[in-house]
Backbone of each chain as ProteinMPNN parsed JSONL, in Angstrom:
{"seq_chain_A": "MPREKRTIPPDPVIEAYKKDVDLTLLEENLRLTVDERLEKLMAIQRFAEELRRAGRKLRGAQ", "coords_chain_A": {"N_chain_A": [[88.274, 124.569, 65.187], [87.995, 122.663, 67.632], [85.008, 121.01, 68.382], [83.389, 121.393, 70.649], [81.105, 121.804, 73.408], [78.369, 120.706, 73.667], [75.208, 119.493, 74.693], [75.061, 116.944, 77.025], [72.877, 114.386, 77.518], [71.485, 113.44, 80.682], [72.34, 110.366, 82.298], [70.744, 107.913, 84.077], [72.114, 105.888, 85.489], [74.767, 106.772, 85.58], [74.33, 109.139, 86.933], [73.722, 108.158, 89.442], [76.189, 107.135, 90.216], [77.603, 109.478, 90.455], [77.251, 110.533, 92.948], [79.162, 109.481, 94.548], [81.562, 110.523, 93.797], [84.701, 111.859, 94.566], [84.997, 115.004, 95.272], [86.952, 116.626, 96.316], [89.377, 115.61, 95.46], [89.165, 116.095, 92.754], [89.023, 118.887, 92.659], [91.548, 119.525, 93.554], [93.115, 118.45, 91.476], [92.248, 119.985, 89.324], [93.399, 122.365, 89.795], [95.966, 122.03, 88.987], [98.524, 122.132, 86.372], [98.447, 120.674, 83.035], [100.801, 119.18, 82.59], [101.604, 118.808, 85.238], [99.517, 117.217, 86.149], [99.915, 114.846, 84.715], [102.445, 114.172, 85.632], [101.862, 113.665, 88.279], [100.229, 111.454, 87.949], [102.13, 109.607, 86.995], [103.743, 109.458, 89.225], [102.012, 108.262, 91.027], [101.688, 105.852, 89.748], [104.3, 104.875, 90.003], [104.415, 104.574, 92.758], [102.415, 102.647, 93.117], [103.621, 100.509, 91.81], [105.817, 100.102, 93.446], [104.536, 99.327, 95.772], [103.415, 96.931, 94.889], [105.749, 95.507, 94.399], [106.796, 95.347, 96.987], [104.768, 93.853, 98.131], [105.022, 91.449, 96.738], [107.516, 90.652, 97.667], [106.957, 90.36, 100.355], [105.077, 88.274, 100.269], [106.729, 86.338, 99.272], [108.391, 85.961, 101.425], [106.835, 84.756, 103.259]], "CA_chain_A": [[88.64, 123.164, 65.265], [87.241, 121.854, 68.577], [83.562, 121.14, 68.274], [82.893, 121.082, 71.982], [79.908, 122.531, 73.813], [77.075, 120.115, 73.363], [74.585, 119.041, 75.926], [75.032, 115.49, 77.162], [71.704, 114.056, 78.335], [71.85, 112.666, 81.866], [72.113, 108.926, 82.305], [70.422, 107.645, 85.491], [73.155, 105.064, 86.132], [75.915, 107.647, 85.857], [73.909, 110.083, 87.979], [73.836, 107.448, 90.725], [77.621, 107.048, 90.54], [78.162, 110.813, 90.737], [77.16, 110.826, 94.383], [80.363, 108.973, 95.23], [82.788, 111.146, 93.27], [85.411, 112.661, 95.571], [85.199, 116.322, 94.662], [88.181, 117.258, 96.818], [90.464, 115.183, 94.57], [88.99, 116.795, 91.473], [89.386, 120.299, 92.822], [93.008, 119.565, 93.646], [93.656, 118.212, 90.137], [91.899, 121.068, 88.405], [94.321, 123.483, 90.05], [97.275, 121.704, 88.412], [98.67, 122.2, 84.921], [98.374, 119.345, 82.41], [102.058, 118.478, 82.887], [101.581, 118.406, 86.651], [98.555, 116.109, 86.295], [100.548, 113.619, 84.214], [103.537, 113.828, 86.56], [101.222, 113.077, 89.458], [99.806, 110.106, 87.536], [103.308, 108.733, 86.957], [104.191, 109.25, 90.612], [101.1, 107.269, 91.621], [102.057, 104.562, 89.131], [105.55, 104.416, 90.632], [104.058, 104.157, 94.112], [101.68, 101.378, 93.002], [104.593, 99.463, 91.463], [106.619, 99.841, 94.638], [103.682, 98.552, 96.684], [103.315, 95.561, 94.34], [107.044, 94.865, 94.623], [106.878, 95.036, 98.414], [103.819, 92.779, 98.371], [105.631, 90.193, 96.238], [108.592, 90.296, 98.592], [106.308, 89.897, 101.59], [104.505, 86.94, 100.03], [107.851, 85.409, 99.126], [108.994, 85.722, 102.744], [105.893, 84.028, 104.129]], "C_chain_A": [[87.83, 122.418, 66.321], [85.743, 122.102, 68.44], [82.96, 120.716, 69.605], [81.546, 121.762, 72.182], [78.643, 121.921, 73.257], [76.506, 119.658, 74.685], [74.553, 117.523, 75.941], [73.837, 115.135, 78.042], [72.092, 113.204, 79.528], [71.495, 111.191, 81.727], [71.864, 108.547, 83.771], [71.473, 106.798, 86.204], [74.345, 105.938, 86.518], [75.559, 108.649, 86.957], [74.049, 109.443, 89.357], [75.292, 107.361, 91.171], [78.192, 108.403, 90.949], [78.166, 111.133, 92.226], [78.448, 110.444, 95.116], [81.666, 109.585, 94.72], [83.406, 112.026, 94.354], [85.782, 114.016, 94.952], [86.487, 116.987, 95.132], [89.368, 116.882, 95.929], [90.381, 115.925, 93.234], [89.438, 118.245, 91.584], [90.899, 120.461, 92.87], [93.624, 119.409, 92.25], [93.41, 119.382, 89.198], [92.766, 122.306, 88.638], [95.687, 123.264, 89.395], [97.307, 121.982, 86.909], [98.572, 120.777, 84.366], [99.64, 118.541, 82.705], [102.06, 117.964, 84.323], [100.622, 117.238, 86.878], [99.191, 114.795, 85.842], [101.708, 113.194, 85.107], [102.982, 113.16, 87.819], [100.781, 111.645, 89.15], [101.0, 109.15, 87.543], [103.841, 108.457, 88.367], [103.316, 108.201, 91.296], [101.401, 105.879, 91.049], [103.312, 103.987, 89.781], [105.264, 103.864, 92.032], [103.355, 102.797, 94.059], [102.649, 100.234, 92.682], [105.447, 99.093, 92.657], [105.821, 99.01, 95.643], [103.562, 97.104, 96.201], [104.611, 94.793, 94.607], [107.178, 94.434, 96.086], [105.954, 93.871, 98.76], [104.365, 91.438, 97.908], [106.7, 89.707, 97.178], [108.015, 89.717, 99.878], [105.763, 88.478, 101.406], [105.602, 85.893, 99.877], [108.476, 85.024, 100.455], [108.101, 84.879, 103.628], [105.985, 82.516, 103.913]], "O_chain_A": [[87.015, 121.578, 65.938], [85.282, 123.242, 68.39], [82.134, 119.805, 69.674], [80.93, 122.236, 71.227], [77.93, 122.546, 72.471], [77.227, 119.464, 75.664], [74.082, 116.891, 74.996], [73.79, 115.544, 79.201], [72.947, 112.326, 79.402], [70.486, 110.826, 81.122], [72.702, 108.838, 84.624], [71.697, 106.975, 87.402], [74.861, 105.854, 87.633], [76.39, 108.967, 87.808], [74.445, 110.101, 90.32], [75.595, 107.497, 92.356], [79.16, 108.466, 91.708], [78.991, 111.914, 92.7], [78.777, 111.007, 96.16], [82.75, 109.204, 95.164], [82.72, 112.835, 94.979], [86.756, 114.134, 94.209], [87.051, 117.821, 94.423], [90.249, 117.702, 95.67], [91.396, 116.327, 92.665], [90.141, 118.762, 90.715], [91.458, 121.401, 92.306], [94.541, 120.145, 91.886], [94.263, 119.725, 88.379], [92.853, 123.185, 87.78], [96.472, 124.203, 89.264], [96.267, 122.057, 86.256], [98.607, 119.802, 85.117], [99.562, 117.356, 83.032], [102.465, 116.833, 84.59], [100.888, 116.367, 87.707], [99.033, 113.762, 86.493], [101.931, 112.002, 85.318], [103.567, 112.214, 88.347], [100.937, 110.743, 89.974], [100.9, 108.025, 88.032], [104.325, 107.364, 88.658], [103.81, 107.36, 92.046], [101.373, 104.876, 91.761], [103.391, 102.793, 90.073], [105.799, 102.829, 92.43], [103.656, 101.904, 94.852], [102.516, 99.132, 93.214], [105.768, 97.923, 92.866], [106.359, 98.107, 96.283], [103.601, 96.17, 97.001], [104.598, 93.619, 94.979], [107.608, 93.32, 96.387], [106.3, 93.011, 99.57], [104.201, 90.421, 98.582], [106.799, 88.514, 97.465], [108.512, 88.726, 100.415], [105.953, 87.605, 102.253], [105.451, 84.739, 100.28], [109.016, 83.93, 100.614], [108.555, 84.342, 104.639], [105.265, 81.754, 104.56]]}, "seq_chain_B": "MTDFETLLHLLARARVEFIIVGGAAATVHGSSRLTQDLDIVYRRAPENLRRLAEALSPHHPYLRGAPAGLPFRLDAETLQRGLNFTLVTDLGDLDLLGEIAGGGNFEALLDYAQPIEVYGARCYVLGLERLIEVKRAAGRPKDFEAIAELEKILEARERG", "coords_chain_B": {"N_chain_B": [[105.575, 100.737, 84.797], [104.233, 103.378, 82.869], [105.949, 105.502, 80.782], [104.912, 108.357, 80.205], [105.838, 110.844, 79.427], [108.192, 110.421, 77.856], [107.144, 108.777, 75.85], [105.248, 110.474, 74.627], [106.89, 112.531, 73.719], [108.445, 111.116, 71.937], [106.582, 110.333, 69.956], [105.644, 112.814, 69.11], [107.983, 114.002, 68.174], [108.518, 112.409, 66.018], [106.604, 113.222, 64.358], [104.128, 111.99, 64.331], [100.697, 111.622, 63.735], [98.197, 111.829, 66.025], [95.669, 111.249, 68.546], [95.203, 111.714, 71.948], [93.413, 109.55, 73.97], [91.105, 107.884, 76.215], [92.184, 106.869, 79.529], [94.438, 108.513, 79.991], [93.726, 110.825, 78.65], [91.602, 111.508, 80.243], [92.997, 112.116, 82.564], [94.371, 114.389, 81.694], [92.233, 116.117, 81.576], [91.684, 116.375, 84.206], [91.018, 114.222, 85.811], [91.123, 112.057, 88.676], [91.75, 109.473, 88.612], [93.582, 106.4, 88.339], [95.543, 105.373, 85.615], [96.984, 102.858, 83.568], [98.072, 102.781, 81.062], [98.889, 104.301, 77.859], [96.57, 105.464, 75.658], [96.034, 105.891, 72.29], [94.48, 107.317, 69.406], [95.315, 106.79, 66.189], [96.227, 108.291, 63.064], [95.405, 106.752, 60.008], [96.788, 107.087, 57.642], [99.132, 106.201, 55.084], [101.761, 107.36, 55.336], [101.75, 108.184, 57.948], [101.495, 105.777, 59.286], [103.949, 104.677, 58.738], [105.661, 106.472, 60.041], [104.831, 106.115, 62.677], [105.416, 103.409, 63.166], [108.192, 103.437, 62.794], [108.979, 105.117, 64.827], [108.333, 103.67, 67.107], [109.585, 101.204, 66.88], [112.362, 100.971, 67.856], [111.871, 100.59, 70.522], [110.972, 98.138, 71.12], [108.221, 97.089, 70.624], [105.551, 94.911, 71.475], [102.968, 92.457, 71.39], [100.697, 92.857, 73.929], [100.279, 90.615, 76.545], [100.494, 88.445, 74.9], [101.936, 85.217, 74.147], [105.447, 84.768, 74.684], [107.859, 85.053, 72.048], [106.452, 85.028, 69.675], [106.29, 85.645, 66.156], [106.237, 88.608, 65.873], [106.274, 91.738, 64.382], [106.351, 95.157, 64.498], [105.541, 97.069, 61.963], [104.911, 99.313, 59.191], [103.347, 97.848, 57.483], [102.242, 95.86, 59.106], [100.685, 97.485, 60.75], [98.939, 98.456, 58.846], [97.561, 96.177, 58.108], [96.207, 95.51, 60.418], [94.171, 96.962, 63.043], [93.506, 97.864, 65.747], [95.872, 97.831, 68.32], [97.169, 96.426, 71.168], [99.827, 97.129, 73.035], [102.955, 96.268, 74.59], [105.786, 98.068, 75.499], [109.249, 99.137, 75.733], [108.911, 101.481, 77.019], [106.605, 101.336, 78.345], [103.053, 100.547, 78.579], [101.139, 100.719, 75.667], [98.402, 101.603, 73.764], [97.405, 101.343, 70.517], [95.032, 102.702, 68.597], [92.981, 102.294, 65.878], [90.423, 103.021, 65.521], [87.674, 103.978, 67.668], [84.953, 102.736, 69.635], [81.892, 104.301, 69.151], [83.099, 106.657, 68.54], [84.703, 106.627, 66.315], [87.234, 107.054, 63.762], [90.532, 108.613, 63.491], [90.142, 110.93, 61.89], [87.439, 111.42, 62.273], [87.385, 111.992, 64.946], [88.953, 114.199, 65.202], [87.716, 116.679, 64.964], [86.716, 116.998, 67.45], [88.804, 117.185, 69.084], [91.407, 118.662, 71.085], [94.119, 120.869, 70.781], [97.085, 120.392, 72.614], [99.908, 121.077, 74.738], [102.173, 118.993, 76.036], [104.575, 118.351, 78.386], [106.128, 119.873, 76.712], [105.693, 118.712, 74.283], [103.792, 118.819, 71.38], [100.493, 117.93, 70.828], [97.318, 116.239, 70.326], [94.39, 116.087, 72.345], [91.506, 114.261, 73.177], [88.494, 116.048, 73.423], [86.702, 116.91, 76.428], [83.86, 116.531, 76.508], [83.383, 114.849, 74.317], [84.932, 112.718, 75.053], [83.526, 111.771, 77.248], [81.242, 110.96, 75.909], [82.181, 108.868, 74.229], [83.08, 107.07, 76.096], [80.712, 106.484, 77.339], [79.423, 105.288, 75.175], [80.905, 102.996, 74.898], [79.98, 101.49, 76.959], [80.9, 100.016, 79.173], [80.777, 98.547, 82.333], [82.933, 98.996, 84.093], [83.705, 101.522, 83.493], [81.866, 103.255, 84.578], [82.221, 104.701, 87.005], [84.343, 106.313, 86.265], [83.191, 107.822, 84.226], [81.255, 109.192, 85.651], [82.885, 110.807, 87.223], [84.153, 112.346, 85.239], [81.954, 113.707, 84.24], [81.327, 115.249, 86.422], [83.559, 116.895, 86.425], [83.088, 118.24, 84.055], [80.755, 119.587, 84.743], [81.773, 121.255, 86.731], [83.457, 122.783, 85.201], [81.654, 124.068, 83.553], [80.352, 125.614, 85.368], [82.254, 127.395, 85.782]], "CA_chain_B": [[105.098, 102.119, 84.71], [104.282, 103.949, 81.521], [106.659, 106.778, 80.741], [104.096, 109.196, 79.314], [106.635, 111.957, 78.893], [109.061, 109.968, 76.761], [106.304, 108.303, 74.748], [104.653, 111.61, 73.911], [107.978, 113.196, 73.001], [108.828, 110.227, 70.831], [105.565, 110.41, 68.901], [105.595, 114.176, 68.576], [109.219, 114.24, 67.423], [108.411, 111.656, 64.757], [105.479, 113.851, 63.654], [102.996, 111.062, 64.233], [99.405, 112.276, 63.995], [97.428, 110.996, 66.949], [94.855, 111.923, 69.562], [95.194, 111.003, 73.238], [92.056, 109.221, 74.429], [91.161, 106.976, 77.364], [92.503, 107.341, 80.879], [95.394, 109.631, 79.965], [92.94, 112.013, 78.288], [90.852, 111.865, 81.454], [93.964, 112.781, 83.45], [94.58, 115.736, 81.16], [91.072, 116.951, 81.908], [91.62, 116.577, 85.653], [90.588, 113.027, 86.531], [92.026, 111.601, 89.743], [91.826, 108.018, 88.525], [94.869, 105.864, 87.887], [95.543, 104.588, 84.386], [98.266, 102.175, 83.4], [98.606, 102.825, 79.695], [98.578, 105.452, 77.009], [95.709, 105.091, 74.533], [95.978, 106.929, 71.254], [93.875, 107.015, 68.107], [96.315, 107.255, 65.226], [95.751, 108.463, 61.691], [95.812, 105.567, 59.265], [97.415, 107.418, 56.36], [100.363, 105.408, 54.961], [102.939, 108.054, 55.859], [101.65, 108.204, 59.415], [101.78, 104.414, 59.753], [105.407, 104.509, 58.662], [106.266, 107.263, 61.132], [104.484, 105.49, 63.955], [106.185, 102.169, 63.298], [109.622, 103.761, 62.938], [109.198, 105.727, 66.147], [108.189, 102.689, 68.183], [110.412, 100.001, 66.688], [113.526, 100.83, 68.755], [111.432, 100.365, 71.9], [110.547, 96.739, 71.218], [106.786, 96.868, 70.811], [105.136, 93.508, 71.396], [101.549, 92.339, 71.736], [100.552, 92.688, 75.367], [99.576, 89.4, 76.937], [100.743, 87.342, 73.969], [103.073, 84.401, 74.569], [106.741, 85.228, 74.167], [108.414, 84.317, 70.925], [105.667, 85.111, 68.442], [107.01, 86.435, 65.14], [105.538, 89.886, 65.709], [107.096, 92.907, 64.096], [105.492, 96.317, 64.251], [105.968, 97.943, 60.877], [103.76, 99.969, 58.557], [102.509, 96.808, 56.888], [101.478, 95.265, 60.215], [99.664, 98.457, 61.145], [97.963, 98.536, 57.764], [96.73, 94.953, 58.1], [95.385, 95.46, 61.621], [93.478, 98.208, 63.357], [93.803, 98.214, 67.136], [96.988, 97.042, 68.843], [97.514, 96.67, 72.573], [101.255, 96.821, 73.01], [103.878, 96.582, 75.663], [107.045, 98.565, 74.936], [110.231, 99.458, 76.775], [108.479, 102.708, 77.683], [105.334, 101.074, 79.022], [101.941, 100.011, 77.798], [100.644, 101.677, 74.68], [97.342, 101.074, 72.903], [97.257, 102.062, 69.254], [93.654, 102.45, 68.193], [92.612, 102.831, 64.57], [89.136, 103.659, 65.79], [87.086, 103.618, 68.963], [83.494, 102.598, 69.614], [81.149, 105.531, 69.428], [83.87, 107.854, 68.216], [85.247, 106.506, 64.968], [88.679, 107.083, 63.532], [91.247, 109.867, 63.76], [89.517, 112.06, 61.19], [86.137, 111.681, 62.897], [87.594, 112.524, 66.3], [89.777, 115.411, 65.191], [86.842, 117.834, 65.199], [86.403, 117.071, 68.882], [90.082, 117.14, 69.797], [91.965, 119.957, 71.447], [95.58, 120.855, 70.77], [97.709, 120.668, 73.904], [101.349, 120.892, 74.807], [102.454, 118.21, 77.235], [106.04, 118.241, 78.508], [106.722, 120.521, 75.548], [105.323, 117.996, 73.047], [102.489, 119.255, 70.896], [99.655, 116.825, 70.364], [95.889, 116.474, 70.524], [93.684, 115.271, 73.329], [90.075, 114.281, 72.91], [87.787, 116.968, 74.296], [86.036, 116.282, 77.572], [82.496, 116.085, 76.202], [83.437, 113.689, 73.412], [85.491, 111.623, 75.847], [82.394, 111.226, 78.013], [80.334, 110.267, 74.983], [82.722, 107.589, 73.751], [83.082, 106.136, 77.233], [79.327, 106.032, 77.475], [79.105, 104.396, 74.057], [81.564, 101.702, 75.122], [79.033, 100.777, 77.816], [81.555, 99.07, 80.087], [80.516, 98.876, 83.741], [84.136, 99.495, 84.777], [83.856, 102.952, 83.178], [80.795, 104.081, 85.145], [82.769, 105.653, 87.981], [85.165, 107.281, 85.53], [82.284, 108.738, 83.514], [80.652, 110.071, 86.665], [83.888, 111.805, 87.595], [84.332, 113.259, 84.101], [80.783, 114.585, 84.156], [81.498, 116.227, 87.505], [84.554, 117.867, 85.946], [82.396, 119.061, 83.056], [79.843, 120.483, 85.471], [82.601, 122.277, 87.391], [83.951, 123.666, 84.143], [80.539, 124.893, 83.073], [80.052, 126.617, 86.399], [83.35, 128.372, 85.731]], "C_chain_B": [[105.207, 102.612, 83.263], [104.93, 105.327, 81.577], [105.95, 107.693, 79.73], [104.939, 110.277, 78.651], [107.465, 111.511, 77.693], [108.234, 109.494, 75.565], [105.742, 109.473, 73.929], [105.713, 112.38, 73.129], [108.375, 112.408, 71.759], [107.866, 110.382, 69.659], [105.53, 111.798, 68.267], [106.82, 114.471, 67.713], [109.167, 113.541, 66.063], [107.279, 112.187, 63.879], [104.351, 112.853, 63.364], [101.721, 111.848, 64.55], [98.563, 111.352, 64.863], [96.639, 111.872, 67.914], [94.903, 111.079, 70.835], [93.74, 110.789, 73.652], [92.195, 108.42, 75.735], [91.558, 107.652, 78.666], [93.476, 108.5, 80.9], [94.682, 110.926, 79.578], [92.14, 112.477, 79.496], [91.761, 112.581, 82.448], [94.216, 114.213, 82.989], [93.439, 116.66, 81.575], [90.871, 117.102, 83.418], [91.188, 115.366, 86.453], [91.611, 112.617, 87.584], [92.263, 110.103, 89.643], [93.154, 107.568, 87.918], [94.699, 105.103, 86.579], [96.926, 104.006, 84.184], [98.895, 102.438, 82.039], [98.267, 104.14, 79.001], [97.765, 104.937, 75.828], [95.728, 106.228, 73.523], [95.208, 106.402, 70.048], [94.811, 107.623, 67.07], [95.692, 107.363, 63.838], [96.28, 107.327, 60.835], [96.309, 105.886, 57.854], [98.755, 106.683, 56.286], [101.595, 106.073, 55.562], [102.932, 108.05, 57.395], [101.936, 106.818, 60.003], [103.288, 104.183, 59.768], [106.089, 105.251, 59.817], [106.034, 106.592, 62.49], [105.335, 104.242, 64.182], [107.662, 102.473, 63.537], [109.927, 104.356, 64.312], [109.201, 104.665, 67.241], [109.159, 101.515, 68.082], [111.605, 99.89, 67.63], [113.143, 100.479, 70.192], [110.714, 99.024, 72.071], [109.054, 96.545, 71.469], [106.424, 95.392, 70.614], [103.69, 93.438, 71.849], [101.403, 92.015, 73.214], [99.75, 91.416, 75.667], [99.795, 88.218, 76.016], [101.927, 86.515, 74.469], [104.368, 84.919, 73.949], [107.124, 84.408, 72.939], [107.585, 84.332, 69.661], [106.429, 85.965, 67.423], [106.296, 87.753, 64.853], [106.542, 90.99, 65.43], [106.175, 94.07, 63.772], [106.116, 97.162, 63.148], [104.706, 98.494, 60.208], [102.792, 98.928, 57.983], [101.639, 96.13, 57.957], [100.353, 96.204, 60.639], [98.555, 98.532, 60.101], [97.01, 97.337, 57.78], [95.799, 94.881, 59.304], [94.675, 96.784, 61.854], [93.838, 98.678, 64.768], [94.864, 97.257, 67.693], [97.208, 97.409, 70.306], [98.944, 96.178, 72.76], [101.904, 97.029, 74.368], [105.168, 97.027, 74.967], [108.018, 98.802, 76.089], [109.801, 100.685, 77.59], [107.147, 102.536, 78.4], [104.266, 100.597, 78.061], [101.338, 101.097, 76.914], [99.589, 100.999, 73.828], [97.22, 101.959, 71.672], [95.886, 101.715, 68.698], [93.392, 103.106, 66.835], [91.262, 103.515, 64.654], [88.619, 103.219, 67.145], [85.569, 103.598, 68.843], [82.848, 103.923, 69.957], [81.882, 106.796, 69.031], [84.455, 107.826, 66.809], [86.757, 106.627, 64.92], [89.271, 108.471, 63.816], [90.521, 111.065, 63.147], [88.185, 112.437, 61.852], [86.307, 112.337, 64.263], [88.281, 113.885, 66.3], [88.949, 116.675, 65.45], [86.562, 118.053, 66.68], [87.668, 117.061, 69.743], [90.578, 118.555, 70.069], [93.48, 119.874, 71.403], [96.118, 121.169, 72.166], [99.215, 120.519, 73.782], [101.627, 120.2, 76.137], [103.95, 117.955, 77.292], [106.724, 118.858, 77.286], [106.392, 119.843, 74.238], [103.921, 118.432, 72.637], [101.716, 118.062, 70.356], [98.192, 117.203, 70.573], [95.37, 115.572, 71.627], [92.198, 115.354, 72.995], [89.383, 115.188, 73.924], [86.94, 116.241, 75.335], [84.651, 115.743, 77.212], [82.498, 114.835, 75.318], [83.993, 112.465, 74.147], [84.382, 110.949, 76.665], [81.496, 110.409, 77.081], [80.892, 108.921, 74.536], [82.81, 106.573, 74.902], [81.673, 105.612, 77.489], [78.982, 105.003, 76.397], [79.733, 103.018, 74.254], [80.727, 100.841, 76.071], [79.655, 99.79, 78.785], [81.289, 99.469, 81.536], [81.739, 99.444, 84.454], [84.353, 100.991, 84.52], [82.858, 103.842, 83.911], [81.331, 105.133, 86.12], [83.585, 106.734, 87.281], [84.283, 108.295, 84.808], [81.662, 109.723, 84.501], [81.629, 111.173, 87.058], [84.082, 112.825, 86.474], [83.142, 114.214, 83.984], [80.806, 115.628, 85.276], [82.497, 117.317, 87.096], [83.899, 118.815, 84.935], [81.456, 120.062, 83.74], [80.619, 121.613, 86.144], [83.097, 123.284, 86.367], [82.84, 124.612, 83.68], [80.126, 125.953, 84.094], [81.112, 127.718, 86.41], [84.143, 128.341, 86.987]], "O_chain_B": [[106.156, 102.293, 82.547], [104.502, 106.2, 82.332], [106.341, 107.783, 78.566], [104.772, 110.58, 77.47], [107.441, 112.15, 76.641], [108.575, 109.771, 74.415], [105.763, 109.452, 72.699], [105.463, 112.828, 72.01], [108.607, 112.967, 70.686], [108.287, 110.541, 68.513], [105.404, 111.938, 67.05], [106.717, 115.103, 66.662], [109.716, 114.039, 65.08], [107.027, 111.665, 62.793], [103.72, 112.879, 62.307], [101.674, 112.63, 65.5], [98.257, 110.226, 64.472], [96.907, 113.063, 68.072], [94.669, 109.871, 70.795], [92.943, 111.727, 73.68], [93.291, 108.304, 76.283], [91.306, 108.839, 78.878], [93.356, 109.389, 81.744], [94.992, 111.994, 80.107], [92.011, 113.675, 79.748], [91.344, 113.54, 83.098], [94.266, 115.136, 83.803], [93.653, 117.832, 81.884], [90.005, 117.855, 83.864], [91.006, 115.47, 87.666], [92.813, 112.807, 87.403], [92.916, 109.524, 90.511], [93.757, 108.264, 87.101], [93.798, 104.272, 86.459], [97.925, 104.602, 84.587], [100.111, 102.329, 81.88], [97.483, 104.955, 79.487], [98.224, 104.07, 75.084], [95.469, 107.382, 73.863], [95.27, 105.219, 69.713], [95.065, 108.827, 67.079], [94.766, 106.631, 63.489], [97.456, 106.974, 60.917], [96.252, 105.032, 56.97], [99.443, 106.549, 57.297], [102.391, 105.411, 56.229], [103.974, 107.928, 58.039], [102.536, 106.695, 61.071], [103.829, 103.573, 60.691], [106.979, 104.715, 60.477], [106.932, 106.521, 63.328], [105.9, 104.05, 65.259], [108.304, 101.844, 64.378], [110.994, 104.125, 64.881], [109.98, 104.748, 68.19], [109.509, 100.906, 69.093], [111.849, 98.808, 68.164], [114.005, 100.111, 70.99], [109.962, 98.811, 73.022], [108.673, 95.894, 72.442], [106.926, 94.726, 69.709], [103.241, 94.287, 72.62], [101.929, 91.009, 73.691], [98.68, 91.19, 75.102], [99.341, 87.111, 76.304], [102.818, 87.041, 75.136], [104.375, 85.439, 72.834], [106.765, 83.238, 72.811], [107.966, 83.714, 68.667], [107.133, 86.903, 67.799], [105.816, 87.988, 63.744], [107.528, 91.154, 66.148], [105.327, 93.98, 62.884], [107.093, 97.877, 63.373], [103.585, 98.181, 60.61], [101.576, 99.116, 58.002], [100.458, 95.864, 57.735], [99.22, 95.778, 60.858], [97.378, 98.657, 60.438], [95.818, 97.468, 57.502], [94.732, 94.271, 59.234], [94.595, 97.623, 60.956], [94.404, 99.756, 64.95], [94.758, 96.039, 67.552], [97.41, 98.578, 70.634], [99.233, 94.986, 72.658], [101.466, 97.848, 75.176], [105.584, 96.433, 73.972], [107.659, 98.684, 77.261], [110.272, 100.895, 78.708], [106.625, 103.481, 78.992], [104.532, 100.288, 76.899], [101.069, 102.216, 77.349], [99.839, 99.948, 73.237], [96.967, 103.16, 71.77], [95.618, 100.56, 68.368], [93.562, 104.315, 66.671], [90.996, 104.478, 63.934], [89.068, 102.217, 67.701], [84.981, 104.34, 68.057], [83.215, 104.58, 70.931], [81.343, 107.894, 69.171], [84.673, 108.869, 66.192], [87.459, 106.346, 65.891], [88.591, 109.368, 64.313], [90.313, 112.083, 63.807], [87.85, 113.616, 61.975], [85.474, 113.14, 64.684], [88.202, 114.63, 67.277], [89.425, 117.621, 66.078], [86.214, 119.155, 67.105], [87.604, 116.944, 70.966], [90.215, 119.508, 69.378], [94.068, 118.927, 71.925], [95.655, 122.105, 72.819], [99.723, 119.91, 72.84], [101.358, 120.74, 77.21], [104.527, 117.404, 76.354], [107.792, 118.401, 76.879], [106.769, 120.341, 73.177], [102.989, 118.416, 73.441], [102.218, 117.291, 69.538], [97.871, 118.332, 70.946], [95.843, 114.451, 71.817], [91.704, 116.402, 72.579], [89.646, 115.111, 75.125], [86.521, 115.102, 75.132], [84.311, 114.618, 77.576], [81.731, 113.897, 75.535], [83.579, 111.332, 73.898], [84.315, 109.723, 76.756], [81.053, 109.314, 77.425], [80.156, 107.937, 74.471], [82.636, 105.372, 74.697], [81.48, 104.44, 77.815], [78.339, 103.989, 76.667], [79.175, 102.004, 73.836], [80.76, 99.613, 75.997], [79.006, 98.822, 79.181], [81.55, 100.608, 81.923], [81.595, 100.291, 85.335], [85.098, 101.646, 85.248], [82.988, 105.065, 83.873], [80.944, 106.3, 86.066], [83.532, 107.909, 87.646], [84.593, 109.486, 84.781], [81.557, 110.918, 84.229], [81.242, 112.332, 87.208], [84.165, 114.026, 86.73], [83.312, 115.391, 83.666], [80.354, 116.757, 85.089], [82.303, 118.498, 87.384], [84.126, 120.024, 84.959], [81.381, 121.228, 83.354], [80.194, 122.768, 86.137], [83.15, 124.485, 86.632], [83.07, 125.799, 83.45], [79.628, 127.024, 83.747], [80.912, 128.803, 86.956], [85.106, 129.094, 87.127]]}, "name": "protein", "num_of_chains": 2, "seq": "MPREKRTIPPDPVIEAYKKDVDLTLLEENLRLTVDERLEKLMAIQRFAEELRRAGRKLRGAQMTDFETLLHLLARARVEFIIVGGAAATVHGSSRLTQDLDIVYRRAPENLRRLAEALSPHHPYLRGAPAGLPFRLDAETLQRGLNFTLVTDLGDLDLLGEIAGGGNFEALLDYAQPIEVYGARCYVLGLERLIEVKRAAGRPKDFEAIAELEKILEARERG"}
C-alpha cells in the first residue's frame, strides 16, 4: 500500500530554512507515540487559547 | 481548540474514508509546529459523502469566516456540489478537501498514505515524503519553515 521511499530533490530555499529548525524539539517529538504527539498539540492549543483569553482580559482592563 | 480525538473517533465510527493531511499529518510525523485545524482529504464516493455529512451534521458545521445566518446545510448534496470546505464545528475547525494541489484526490493519495491508529481510531495519514511534496507544490511561503522541519524529520528517519 504505502508507496513511500522516493528521493526528494533538494530545494535551495528550503535548505536555507533548515538551518533554523530546532532539532531538540524534533527529537523530543520523535520519542513520543502518535497519540502523545496529538495530545501535546491539543495541550499547546489550550495554552494558546488561555493566553489569548488573558490577553483579551488585559486589553479590556486597560 | 480543535478536539482531534473526538473528531477522529467520529469519522472513524461513521466509517468515513479519509486521509489526514496538513498540519495534523505533520504532527503525526513528529512536527513541533502548532496547527489549529484538522485537514482531511475525503473520498468523493456517494456513500462516503453521506456518511461524512451524517457524522458531522450533529456538530453544526458552518462555513468558517462566513457571515452568520447563511442558509448553509452540510449534506451529501452540498458535498457533491462543492469540493473543498473550510468548516467550523462544535468540535473545532475542520477542512474537508476533495483534492489538494500537487496531490490530487483521495484515490490518488491513498497509495502514499499510511494506516495509523490514533486514540484507538483507525484512519490514514499521508506519508511524510508525499506530505513534503504536496506542501512544496502548494508553494506557499508560510509553509517553508514547516517543509524544512519535515525534511529534517525525513533525514532523521533515513539515518535511523
